[in-house]
Each structure stands twice: as C-alpha cells, then as structure tokens.
VOPAGU-2260 file (C-alpha; in pm, 1 decimal, decimal comma):
REM VOPAGU-2260
SITE   aa  ch    i         X         Y         Z
SITE  MET   A    0    -297,3   25310,3    8447,3
SITE  ASP   A    1    -310,6   25181,8    8805,4
SITE  THR   A    2    -623,7   25026,4    8948,9
SITE  GLN   A    3    -834,6   25279,9    9133,1
SITE  GLN   A    4    -858,6   25202,9    9505,1
SITE  ASN   A    5   -1143,3   25288,0    9738,3
SITE  THR   A    6    -974,2   25515,5    9989,8
SITE  ALA   A    7   -1290,5   25545,0   10199,6
SITE  LEU   A    8   -1285,2   25172,1   10277,3
SITE  THR   A    9    -914,2   25189,9   10352,3
SITE  ARG   A   10    -967,9   25468,4   10606,6
SITE  ALA   A   11   -1262,6   25284,6   10763,4
SITE  LEU   A   12   -1055,3   24970,1   10787,1
SITE  ALA   A   13    -783,1   25156,3   10972,4
SITE  GLU   A   14   -1035,2   25282,2   11229,4
SITE  ILE   A   15   -1160,4   24934,4   11327,7
SITE  PRO   A   16   -1039,1   24860,8   11681,2
SITE  GLY   A   17    -873,6   24536,9   11779,6
SITE  PRO   A   18    -673,7   24288,1   11579,3
SITE  LEU   A   19    -812,8   24202,3   11236,7
SITE  PRO   A   20    -837,3   23844,3   11106,1
SITE  ALA   A   21    -557,2   23731,6   10880,0
SITE  ARG   A   22    -799,6   23610,3   10613,3
SITE  GLY   A   23   -1168,5   23594,6   10543,3
SITE  VAL   A   24   -1424,9   23869,7   10531,0
SITE  ILE   A   25   -1396,1   24182,7   10743,7
SITE  HIS   A   26   -1724,8   24359,6   10818,7
SITE  ILE   A   27   -1747,5   24738,2   10826,2
SITE  ALA   A   28   -2093,9   24780,5   10979,9
SITE  ILE   A   29   -2255,1   25124,9   10958,9
SITE  ARG   A   30   -2587,3   25164,3   11136,6
SITE  HIS   A   31   -2879,2   25249,9   10908,6
SITE  THR   A   32   -3110,8   25533,5   11004,4
SITE  ASP   A   33   -3358,0   25519,1   10713,6
SITE  ARG   A   34   -3447,0   25308,7   10408,1
SITE  PHE   A   35   -3339,2   24970,2   10543,0
SITE  THR   A   36   -3488,8   24621,1   10571,6
SITE  VAL   A   37   -3421,7   24366,5   10844,8
SITE  VAL   A   38   -3331,0   24024,5   10700,6
SITE  GLY   A   39   -3294,8   23720,6   10925,7
SITE  ASN   A   40   -3013,7   23469,5   10902,6
SITE  ASP   A   41   -3266,6   23190,4   10851,4
SITE  LEU   A   42   -3329,3   23339,5   10506,8
SITE  ALA   A   43   -2984,0   23477,2   10428,2
SITE  GLN   A   44   -2812,7   23147,5   10516,8
SITE  HIS   A   45   -3090,8   22904,6   10419,4
SITE  PRO   A   46   -2920,6   22581,9   10305,2
SITE  GLY   A   47   -3203,5   22480,6   10072,2
SITE  LEU   A   48   -3240,3   22806,7    9878,0
SITE  SER   A   49   -3026,1   22918,8    9590,0
SITE  THR   A   50   -2854,6   23254,6    9591,1
SITE  THR   A   51   -3101,6   23378,8    9328,7
SITE  ALA   A   52   -3400,8   23281,8    9543,9
SITE  VAL   A   53   -3249,2   23450,2    9852,5
SITE  GLY   A   54   -3181,7   23764,9    9650,2
SITE  PHE   A   55   -3538,4   23786,6    9520,5
SITE  ALA   A   56   -3673,3   23716,6    9870,1
SITE  VAL   A   57   -3478,4   24015,4   10002,3
SITE  ARG   A   58   -3597,5   24231,2    9714,5
SITE  ILE   A   59   -3961,9   24132,5    9765,1
SITE  GLN   A   60   -3929,8   24191,8   10139,5
SITE  SER   A   61   -3794,7   24542,1   10077,6
SITE  LEU   A   62   -4090,0   24643,2    9858,2
SITE  PRO   A   63   -4390,3   24821,3   10014,4
SITE  GLN   A   64   -4724,7   24646,9   10046,5
SITE  GLY   A   65   -4936,8   24645,3    9734,3
SITE  THR   A   66   -4642,5   24631,6    9494,6
SITE  GLU   A   67   -4679,1   24390,0    9204,0
SITE  VAL   A   68   -4437,4   24099,1    9249,9
SITE  GLY   A   69   -4539,5   23876,6    8960,6
SITE  VAL   A   70   -4290,5   23726,9    8717,4
SITE  LYS   A   71   -4344,6   23992,5    8451,7
SITE  ALA   A   72   -4344,6   24276,2    8706,9
SITE  LEU   A   73   -4013,8   24160,7    8857,8
SITE  ALA   A   74   -3863,4   24106,5    8512,0
SITE  ALA   A   75   -3951,3   24463,7    8419,1
SITE  ARG   A   76   -3799,6   24596,7    8741,9
SITE  PHE   A   77   -3480,3   24384,5    8762,4
SITE  PRO   A   78   -3228,9   24264,3    8499,4
SITE  GLU   A   79   -3297,3   23889,8    8547,4
SITE  GLY   A   80   -3506,7   23699,4    8294,0
SITE  GLU   A   81   -3854,3   23556,2    8342,7
SITE  LYS   A   82   -3739,4   23192,6    8357,6
SITE  LEU   A   83   -3486,6   23265,8    8631,8
SITE  ILE   A   84   -3741,3   23469,5    8828,9
SITE  ALA   A   85   -4007,5   23197,5    8795,9
SITE  ALA   A   86   -3764,5   22932,7    8921,2
SITE  ALA   A   87   -3669,1   23150,0    9220,5
SITE  LEU   A   88   -4034,9   23211,2    9312,3
SITE  ARG   A   89   -4105,0   22837,5    9295,1
SITE  GLU   A   90   -3819,1   22777,6    9539,4
SITE  LEU   A   91   -3963,8   23033,6    9780,2
SITE  GLU   A   92   -4307,4   22869,8    9751,5
SITE  THR   A   93   -4161,5   22526,8    9822,7
SITE  HIS   A   94   -3993,8   22646,2   10145,0
SITE  GLY   A   95   -4297,4   22845,9   10265,1
SITE  TYR   A   96   -4169,8   23201,0   10215,6
SITE  LEU   A   97   -4414,7   23282,6    9936,9
SITE  GLN   A   98   -4777,2   23195,6    9865,3
SITE  ARG   A   99   -4968,9   23283,2    9551,9
SITE  ALA   A  100   -5345,7   23228,8    9534,0
SITE  ARG   A  101   -5616,1   23344,2    9295,2
SITE  THR   A  102   -5887,6   23557,4    9454,9
SITE  ARG   A  103   -6213,8   23682,9    9308,1
SITE  LEU   A  104   -6289,5   24050,8    9376,5
SITE  PRO   A  105   -6644,2   24178,5    9445,5
SITE  ASN   A  106   -6664,8   24307,2    9086,9
SITE  GLY   A  107   -6598,3   23957,5    8952,7
SITE  ARG   A  108   -6238,7   24013,6    8846,2
SITE  ILE   A  109   -5988,4   23740,0    8937,8
SITE  VAL   A  110   -5651,3   23858,1    9068,9
SITE  THR   A  111   -5345,8   23681,7    9208,8
SITE  ARG   A  112   -5276,5   23763,7    9573,1
SITE  THR   A  113   -4916,4   23716,7    9682,6
SITE  VAL   A  114   -4829,8   23671,1   10051,5
SITE  PHE   A  115   -4466,0   23684,4   10166,3
SITE  CYS   A  116   -4356,0   23571,2   10513,6
SITE  ASN   A  117   -4003,8   23658,2   10629,7
SITE  GLN   A  118   -3997,1   23376,7   10889,1
SITE  PRO   A  119   -4224,2   23084,1   10792,8
SITE  ALA   A  120   -4079,4   22857,8   11062,1
SITE  ALA   A  121   -4239,8   23079,7   11328,4
SITE  LEU   A  122   -4586,2   23002,0   11187,6
SITE  LEU   A  123   -4540,5   22634,4   11272,9
SITE  ARG   A  124   -4496,6   22698,2   11644,2
SITE  THR   A  125   -4796,9   22652,4   11871,6
SITE  ARG   A  126   -4948,0   22977,0   11986,7
SITE  VAL   A  127   -4984,7   22970,1   12365,5
SITE  ALA   A  128   -5113,8   23262,1   12566,6
SITE  ALA   A  129   -4820,7   23426,5   12741,7
SITE  ALA   A  130   -5014,7   23529,7   13052,6
SITE  PRO   A  131   -4803,1   23441,8   13361,4
SITE  PRO   A  132   -4990,3   23232,6   13622,1
SITE  GLN   A  133   -5078,3   23417,4   13938,7
SITE  GLN   A  134   -5045,6   23210,3   14253,7
SITE  ALA   A  135   -5293,8   23279,3   14532,1
SITE  SER   A  136   -5139,1   23328,4   14873,9
SITE  ALA   A  137   -5212,1   23063,1   15134,7
SITE  ALA   A  138   -5310,7   23313,3   15404,0
SITE  PRO   A  139   -5608,4   23540,7   15344,1
SITE  GLN   A  140   -5523,3   23906,6   15295,1
SITE  PHE   A  141   -5720,2   24180,4   15470,3
SITE  ARG   A  142   -5722,7   24548,3   15401,6
SITE  ALA   A  143   -5551,7   24743,3   15678,9
SITE  PRO   A  144   -5764,6   25023,8   15819,3
SITE  VAL   A  145   -5617,4   25367,8   15770,0
SITE  PRO   A  146   -5594,5   25550,8   16101,0
SITE  ALA   A  147   -5800,9   25868,8   16097,2
SITE  SER   A  148   -5580,0   26046,9   16350,1
SITE  VAL   A  149   -5287,1   26081,2   16109,7
SITE  PRO   A  150   -5324,5   26411,1   15927,4
SITE  VAL   A  151   -5220,6   26415,7   15565,2
SITE  PRO   A  152   -5048,5   26744,0   15478,0
SITE  ALA   A  153   -5180,2   26911,9   15167,5
SITE  ARG   A  154   -4929,3   26997,5   14894,2
SITE  GLY   A  155   -4936,4   27363,2   14816,0
SITE  PRO   A  156   -4837,5   27518,2   14490,1
SITE  GLY   A  157   -4537,8   27698,2   14640,9
SITE  PRO   A  158   -4204,4   27538,2   14710,0
SITE  ALA   A  159   -4202,3   27638,0   15079,3
SITE  LEU   A  160   -4401,3   27417,1   15316,0
SITE  ALA   A  161   -4490,0   27481,6   15676,9
SITE  ARG   A  162   -4279,9   27257,3   15890,1
SITE  GLY   A  163   -4436,8   27146,7   16213,8
SITE  PRO   A  164   -4328,9   26904,4   16479,3
SITE  ALA   A  165   -4231,6   26561,8   16352,8
SITE  LEU   A  166   -4517,1   26316,3   16367,7
SITE  ALA   A  167   -4470,3   25971,9   16509,2
SITE  PRO   A  168   -4496,4   25693,5   16253,0
SITE  ALA   A  169   -4827,0   25516,2   16247,2
SITE  PRO   A  170   -4817,9   25172,4   16407,9
SITE  LYS   A  171   -4846,6   24878,1   16165,5
SITE  PRO   A  172   -5189,1   24718,0   16186,1
SITE  GLU   A  173   -5197,2   24367,8   16323,2
SITE  ARG   A  174   -5366,8   24091,2   16127,7
SITE  HIS   A  175   -5643,4   23932,7   16331,9
SITE  ALA   A  176   -5961,8   23749,0   16258,4
SITE  PRO   A  177   -6259,8   23975,4   16205,0
SITE  GLU   A  178   -6529,7   23986,1   16467,3
SITE  ALA   A  179   -6861,1   23818,6   16403,7
SITE  SER   A  180   -7053,2   24144,0   16444,4
SITE  ALA   A  181   -6836,0   24331,3   16192,5
SITE  PRO   A  182   -6994,7   24389,3   15853,8
SITE  GLN   A  183   -6883,0   24133,0   15591,0
SITE  ALA   A  184   -6958,3   24341,5   15285,8
SITE  SER   A  185   -6604,4   24336,8   15142,3
SITE  ALA   A  186   -6514,6   23988,9   15269,2
SITE  PRO   A  187   -6586,8   23801,4   14943,7
SITE  GLU   A  188   -6364,2   24039,3   14751,4
SITE  ALA   A  189   -6082,4   24001,7   15003,9
SITE  LEU   A  190   -6110,6   23626,4   15050,7
SITE  ALA   A  191   -6158,0   23526,0   14686,0
SITE  PRO   A  192   -5822,1   23424,5   14536,3
SITE  GLN   A  193   -5742,3   23561,8   14193,5
SITE  ALA   A  194   -5778,9   23282,1   13940,4
SITE  PRO   A  195   -5507,6   23255,3   13679,1
SITE  ALA   A  196   -5596,0   23368,3   13331,0
SITE  PRO   A  197   -5714,7   23079,5   13113,7
SITE  GLN   A  198   -5456,0   22965,6   12863,4
SITE  ASP   A  199   -5539,1   22878,4   12508,5
SITE  HIS   A  200   -5395,0   22535,3   12437,5
SITE  ALA   A  201   -5578,3   22487,6   12108,2
SITE  THR   A  202   -5365,4   22346,7   11830,6
SITE  PHE   A  203   -5247,7   22617,8   11597,5
SITE  VAL   A  204   -5310,9   22556,8   11228,9
SITE  PRO   A  205   -4998,0   22655,2   11034,0
SITE  LEU   A  206   -5041,3   22914,4   10763,6
SITE  VAL   A  207   -4750,6   22787,2   10557,4
SITE  PRO   A  208   -4861,8   22723,8   10197,2
SITE  PRO   A  209   -4886,9   22361,3   10092,2
SITE  PRO   A  210   -4594,3   22212,1    9905,1
SITE  THR   A  211   -4589,3   22214,1    9529,7
SITE  ALA   A  212   -4817,9   21952,4    9380,0
SITE  PRO   A  213   -4630,2   21652,0    9239,0
SITE  LYS   A  214   -4592,8   21638,3    8865,4
SITE  PRO   A  215   -4802,2   21381,1    8678,6
SITE  PRO   A  216   -4614,5   21075,5    8555,3
SITE  ARG   A  217   -4476,8   21089,0    8205,9
SITE  PRO   A  218   -4670,5   20899,7    7937,8
SITE  PRO   A  219   -4512,5   20569,0    7837,4
SITE  LEU   A  220   -4340,6   20507,5    7506,7
SITE  PRO   A  221   -4594,3   20412,6    7236,0
SITE  GLN   A  222   -4608,0   20043,2    7149,8
SITE  PRO   A  223   -4709,1   19883,4    6818,7
SITE  ARG   A  224   -4991,4   19633,7    6796,4
SITE  GLU   A  225   -4746,8   19373,2    6668,5
SITE  LEU   A  226   -4369,9   19416,1    6649,5
SITE  THR   A  227   -4288,5   19222,3    6336,6
SITE  PRO   A  228   -3927,3   19145,8    6235,8
SITE  GLU   A  229   -3960,7   19385,3    5941,6
SITE  LEU   A  230   -4071,2   19674,9    6165,0
SITE  GLU   A  231   -3793,0   19597,5    6412,2
SITE  ARG   A  232   -3530,9   19597,4    6135,7
SITE  ILE   A  233   -3643,2   19929,7    5985,7
SITE  SER   A  234   -3670,0   20095,1    6330,5
SITE  THR   A  235   -3323,3   19979,9    6435,6
SITE  ALA   A  236   -3170,1   20104,8    6112,0
SITE  LEU   A  237   -3341,3   20444,1    6145,6
SITE  LEU   A  238   -3228,2   20500,5    6505,2
SITE  SER   A  239   -2872,4   20384,6    6438,2
SITE  ASP   A  240   -2847,3   20620,4    6140,4
SITE  LEU   A  241   -2951,3   20937,5    6328,4
SITE  HIS   A  242   -2592,5   21038,2    6413,7
SITE  HIS   A  243   -2510,6   21057,8    6043,2
SITE  HIS   A  244   -2766,0   21337,6    6002,8
SITE  SER   A  245   -2693,4   21505,2    6338,6
SITE  PRO   A  246   -2387,7   21406,8    6549,8
SITE  GLU   A  247   -2571,3   21506,0    6870,3
SITE  PHE   A  248   -2813,4   21213,8    6828,7
SITE  THR   A  249   -2561,6   20939,3    6899,7
SITE  LEU   A  250   -2748,8   20661,5    7079,5
SITE  SER   A  251   -2607,5   20357,3    7254,3
SITE  GLU   A  252   -2708,6   20004,0    7162,1
SITE  GLU   A  253   -2923,2   19973,1    7473,3
SITE  HIS   A  254   -3102,8   20301,1    7399,6
SITE  VAL   A  255   -3169,2   20193,7    7040,7
SITE  HIS   A  256   -3318,0   19867,1    7166,5
SITE  ARG   A  257   -3549,2   20059,8    7406,1
SITE  LEU   A  258   -3666,8   20307,7    7139,9
SITE  VAL   A  259   -3742,1   20049,8    6869,4
SITE  PRO   A  260   -4108,1   19996,3    6979,6
SITE  GLY   A  261   -4175,2   20371,1    6960,7
SITE  VAL   A  262   -4044,5   20397,7    6603,2
SITE  ALA   A  263   -4234,7   20081,2    6509,6
SITE  ALA   A  264   -4556,6   20243,7    6633,6
SITE  TRP   A  265   -4491,2   20535,7    6396,5
SITE  LEU   A  266   -4420,8   20300,7    6104,9
SITE  GLU   A  267   -4736,4   20105,4    6183,8
SITE  ARG   A  268   -4932,5   20426,0    6126,0
SITE  ASP   A  269   -4800,3   20461,3    5771,7
SITE  THR   A  270   -4533,9   20720,7    5858,2
SITE  HIS   A  271   -4239,6   20737,4    5618,7
SITE  PRO   A  272   -3892,1   20689,2    5775,3
SITE  ASP   A  273   -3778,2   21027,0    5640,9
SITE  THR   A  274   -4075,0   21190,9    5814,7
SITE  ILE   A  275   -3980,0   21022,5    6142,9
SITE  ARG   A  276   -3618,3   21131,9    6109,2
SITE  HIS   A  277   -3726,1   21490,1    6035,4
SITE  ALA   A  278   -3960,4   21496,3    6337,3
SITE  LEU   A  279   -3687,6   21370,3    6572,2
SITE  THR   A  280   -3399,6   21596,1    6464,8
SITE  THR   A  281   -3558,9   21924,8    6350,6
SITE  ASN   A  282   -3556,4   22229,9    6582,1
SITE  ALA   A  283   -3361,2   22048,9    6852,4
SITE  PRO   A  284   -3198,8   22250,5    7135,5
SITE  GLU   A  285   -2827,9   22317,9    7119,7
SITE  PRO   A  286   -2666,6   22117,5    7257,8
SITE  VAL   A  287   -2877,7   21805,3    7311,9
SITE  LYS   A  288   -2752,7   21691,4    7652,9
SITE  TYR   A  289   -2960,6   21375,5    7678,3
SITE  PRO   A  290   -3038,7   21240,2    7327,4
SITE  TYR   A  291   -3218,0   20929,5    7455,9
SITE  GLN   A  292   -3460,5   21131,2    7669,2
SITE  PHE   A  293   -3512,2   21382,8    7387,8
SITE  VAL   A  294   -3589,4   21118,2    7123,1
SITE  LYS   A  295   -3819,7   20935,1    7365,4
SITE  HIS   A  296   -4009,2   21256,2    7439,9
SITE  ARG   A  297   -4062,0   21336,7    7073,4
SITE  LEU   A  298   -4168,2   20982,7    6987,5
SITE  THR   A  299   -4431,0   21007,8    7261,8
SITE  ALA   A  300   -4547,6   21368,4    7223,9
SITE  LEU   A  301   -4553,0   21386,4    6840,7
SITE  LEU   A  302   -4711,6   21046,9    6775,8
SITE  PRO   A  303   -4938,6   21078,8    6468,3
SITE  PRO   A  304   -5301,7   20962,6    6487,3
SITE  PRO   A  305   -5386,6   20610,5    6376,8
SITE  VAL   A  306   -5482,9   20554,6    6015,5
SITE  HIS   A  307   -5852,0   20488,6    5963,4
SITE  ARG   A  308   -5884,5   20262,2    5661,1
SITE  THR   A  309   -6225,9   20236,2    5497,3
SITE  THR   A  310   -6314,3   19910,1    5324,2
SITE  VAL   A  311   -6422,6   19966,8    4963,6
SITE  THR   A  312   -6648,1   19699,1    4812,6
SITE  PRO   A  313   -6515,7   19610,3    4464,7
SITE  PHE   A  314   -6719,7   19605,0    4145,7
SITE  GLN   A  315   -6844,3   19271,8    4010,7
SITE  THR   A  316   -6998,0   19180,3    3673,4
SITE  CYS   A  317   -7338,1   19014,5    3690,8
SITE  ASP   A  318   -7334,9   18665,1    3544,1
SITE  GLY   A  319   -7687,2   18708,2    3405,6
SITE  CYS   A  320   -7718,3   19060,4    3263,8
SITE  GLU   A  321   -7347,7   19151,8    3270,1
SITE  ARG   A  322   -7415,4   19475,1    3458,9
SITE  ALA   A  323   -7163,9   19612,9    3707,9
SITE  PHE   A  324   -7256,3   19599,9    4073,3
SITE  ARG   A  325   -7072,3   19613,9    4406,9
SITE  ALA   A  326   -7030,6   19289,8    4596,0
SITE  ALA   A  327   -6763,7   19107,0    4788,4
SITE  THR   A  328   -6785,5   18796,7    4567,7
SITE  PRO   A  329   -6888,5   18743,1    4199,5
SITE  GLY   A  330   -7252,2   18645,8    4124,8
SITE  HIS   A  331   -7579,4   18801,1    4015,2
SITE  CYS   A  332   -7700,9   19155,5    4070,0
SITE  ARG   A  333   -8005,9   19237,3    4276,1
SITE  ASP   A  334   -8249,5   19240,9    3983,8
SITE  CYS   A  335   -8131,3   18906,8    3857,0
SITE  ARG   A  336   -8151,9   18753,2    4202,9
SITE  THR   A  337   -8508,9   18885,5    4241,5
SITE  GLY   A  338   -8610,0   18748,9    3900,0
SITE  HIS   A  339   -8459,1   18408,1    3968,0
SITE  ALA   A  340   -8638,8   18393,0    4303,1
SITE  HIS   A  341   -8975,7   18476,6    4139,2
SITE  GLU   A  342   -8925,1   18205,7    3875,3
SITE  ASP   A  343   -8840,6   17950,3    4143,1
SITE  GLN   A  344   -9162,1   18035,2    4329,2
SITE  GLN   A  345   -9374,1   17990,3    4014,4
SITE  ALA   A  346   -9203,5   17661,3    3936,1
SITE  ALA   A  347   -9270,2   17538,6    4285,7
SITE  ALA   A  348   -9638,0   17633,4    4261,5
C-alpha cells in the first residue's frame, strides 16, 4: 500500500508565489482569526532553553488566567511525566519566564501563586515616561482679536444655502506690543510658556524572579578515628571484590584508594563486611553510570550510628568474707573495709 500523501499541502504549496528554496523549511502561513496565541522569537528561539521547556512555556501561555499549572496539573493534562515537567518548569524559573511563590489567603490557607511572563527581558528595561518635551517659542504669542464686522453664516438644516455677494477675506492681524492702558487680565496665560511634563527617571526595580538558590555542598566522605593497617586491608579487599558480586561496580585503583576511609569508618562501627557489601549494591539503578559517585554517596548517606559501649564492672571475690562484689580490682567488699577501718581506729585509740 502506498504512503498516503497530504494533497491539501501539495495544493497550497503550488499556490505560493515566487521561487521556492531548493532545501530547508517552506512556510505555509495561514492567518488565524480565533483561538491563537502570540509567541515571540525570544522564547521560541531561546538558546538557553530546551525544547521541552519552550513547549511547556507555549502551553502555559496559551492557557487562560486562573488555570492550574502545577506539576501534577500539567501531568494530568499532557502526556509528559512529572519529572520532565518539573525540570522544564525549573528551566523557565531560572531564565525568568516563570515565578512560583507561596501566598497566604485571608482564610489562612496557603496556596502557590504562579506568574508567567512572556518577555522577561522587557522587565529589566528602565521605565521612562514617554511624554515628548514641549519647547516654548522664543517670541511671546498673543491671541488675535476676531473682527466683529465679519458675519458668520449660520448652517441651516437644508442642503440649499442662500448665496450672497462674496465677502472679502479678513485682514491678518498684526502682532504689536499691547498698550499700557489695555487690560492685562489674560497676559499671564499668554506669556507663560508651557513647561514640559516632568519625566520619571527613578530606577526601575526588575520583577524578574531571583535565580534558583545554590545547592548546599555535599557532605564529605566519613573518616575513621584511626585508619589502622588491618582496617585498610579489609576495606581495600571489600571494594576490589564488588565487581564479582555486581559487574557494574567496577572501580579503578584510584577510586578504591579514595573510598577506603569511608569503608573503614563503617568497619570501625562494628559493621560486618557482608552488611557493607549489601548496603552498597542492593537496589542500585540500572545501569550504574558512575559507580564511584554512587558508592561514595551510599557510604556517606547510609553511615550507621556509632556504637555506644557501656563499661561493665566485673565481679570480684572478697578476700575477707569471700562474698561477690563489683570492683575494678580484687580486694575487700564494703562491709569488710568498714570493719577493718573501725578496728584500726580502736587500735589507734
């Protein structure tokens, strides 16, 4: 069966005027009249955003205000998974297109308010008032008196007007200095130049969300209190033998040398080597791309607590009455020591 062709595109392609390019994309642009969204090239061709982030930015921009655009809401609406959606939203937050902030409502409920800006670079520009400056003329302007002898014909409702003799055009008034005796009531209004509108040169505070907070440093590899030769030997043998139990945990000699203190810290806390091997290799991702980083993470994150040893005082046999009592060294019990002390006092008296 032959491949089905889109005849509508073929006909539209034939109607495009002018020579077509030999290769590359050919646009067939049809003007939208309803249900469309304007997307700028700064977003569509952003060099720092992935295609997934650009796609979700367009989808969020096309949604009406008030629509839920959280990770779970977008995952329920679109076929992508939550991890991919969360990574795309973090990209948009990093580049200033998206801002998510927690807000407390009057009823006490805390909600997440999402703000999307289709052109965050425009928010960084300084807002200056666009009022054009008006220059005052050097010469003062005076209002020309309207001659009272020129009759103004009234416009009637009908189309026909009475035509009389042509009137001579009124002579242009000459500009001359006003007389001292003339009233100066409107002089301040005529002489005062129009001041330009004040411009706001205050620095504009950008509304772009702050960049993502840096991640805290990773905790260091645990270290033993004292790396004895015996601990070093057992740790080296355990790490070198991991690839026999799981081929993905093949470590280099340098990596084994770096991880020896972490295994020694486990052994110092009375952890059996089989327990350490089970903790490092069980439930590992498939495949393990970086075995050194994975083993280092588990040695640090799954470190068992230190062993708290309690000192037990041993039993001793009293040399006088042969009763058992607890003491660090052999000798007499408390009763015998008290009796011997009383006898010594009487002998001294």
